[in-house]
C-alpha positions, 0 to 999 in steps of 0.5 A, a space after each residue: 500500500 503506497 504512502 508518501 509523507 508530503 506537506 507534513 502529512 502521510 497520504 495513501 495513494 494508488 497509481 494505475 496504468 503506465 501509458 500516456 499522460 498523468 491523470 490525477 483524480 481528487 475526491 470530494 468530502 466524505 469519500 476517498 480514492 475508491 470514489 473513482 473505482 468505476 473509472 480507473 480501469 478504463 482511464 488507465 488504458 489511456 493515462 497513468 492514473 493517480 488516486 489518493 485519499 485526501 488528508 483526514 480521509 480513510 487510509 491517509 493521516 488525520 492530523 489533530 487540530 483544525 484543518 484548512 482547505 489550504 492544506 488540501 491544496 498544498 497536499 495536492 501540489 506536493 503529491 504531484 511533484 513528489 511523484 513526478 507527475 507535473 504537468 498533469 491532467 487534474 480532475 476534481 469533484 465537489 470539494 475536490 473540484 474547489 481544491 483543483 480550482 484553488 491550485 490552478 490559481 496558485 500553481 498553474 504550471 502543474 496542469 496540462 488540463 483541468 476538469 471540475 464537476 460541481 465545485 462545492 463553493 456555496 459561499 460564492 452564492 451569497 454575493 447575489 441577493 437573488 440567491 438569498 432563499 437558496 443559500 438560507 435553505 442550504 445553510 439550514 440543512 448544513 446546520 442539521 448535518 453539523 448538529 448530528 455530527 457534533 452529537 456523535 451521530 455520524 451515520 445520521 449526519 451522513 444520511 442527512 447530508 446525502 439525502 438533504 443536500 447532495 443526492 436527494 431523498 432515499 439515496 442513502 439506502 441506494 449507496 453501496 454498503 462500503 460507500 456508506 461505511 466510508 461516509 461514516 468513517 470520514 464524518 469527523 473530517 467533514 465536521 472539521 471542513 465545515 468549521 474552516 471559514 475558507 472551505 466554501 469560497 475562493 478568490 476567482 479573479 486569478 482563474 481568468 489567467 489560467 491558460 491550460 484547457 479547462 472543462 466545467 461540468 454539471 449534472 442536470 439532476 443535481 440540486 439547483 445550487 450547483 448550477 448557480 455555483 458553476 455559473 459564477 465559476 464559468 463567468 470567471 473562466 471565460 476560456 473554459 468549456 462547459 458541459 451538462 451531463 444528461 441524467 446525471 447528478 452530483 457524482 457522475 463518476 459513481 452513477 454514470 461512469 461510462 459517460 464520465 470516462 467518455 467525457 474525460 477522454 474526449 475532452 483531453 484528446 481534443 485539448 491535447 490535439 489543439 
């Protein structure tokens, strides 16, 4: 089981495939590198694929004290450099997408291309008064998650997050048992992320200077807030392409892996040719 100590933390990672450009996959909150399992075998036929557990998740180290999204960004940069993968195609989903966008503003030289699905940058919505009711509703539901996790009820908090915020009613029971166990095990890290004042926002202005090919995606079955967040990010990245995945929601790499593999391959193929 490969591990590396980078940026002061021990991270678990897996490299799959040995042909083609490096492709780095960055998971969102609650999950780990297994979030990408349905994609990796197909992608590894074309790319050298890196998946890893972000700090505080599953097999990676969970340092004591309050964490920061800035640490996640520095971890990603350090791991890419440590493994000699730069420049790489870097893909992120949800909070992983926010991490990938942040790194793009700080270390663009690490990228061949960028693909982000529905970055979890909820605080960006607060700048527009028209989003007031939507933001208030999301914050109220997040408070419900925090209350459950703070009370030590990890399963209830995870279920509430999945059904009331990310995926919709009834979806918790549809998740594979192993994925539900991962959610519960990583609940303390999500609580830590919620207490980071910077986790749900970022300075967008530097994204306009990102010169590598970039793709922003959303699912047409996702909660409405993600499309509005992507509107804001897309306005800051006029050079980026934008795609909507028909029939998919917030985790297309889990629910629609063949569609997502095709999207990643075709975008990178076109970007490389250009």
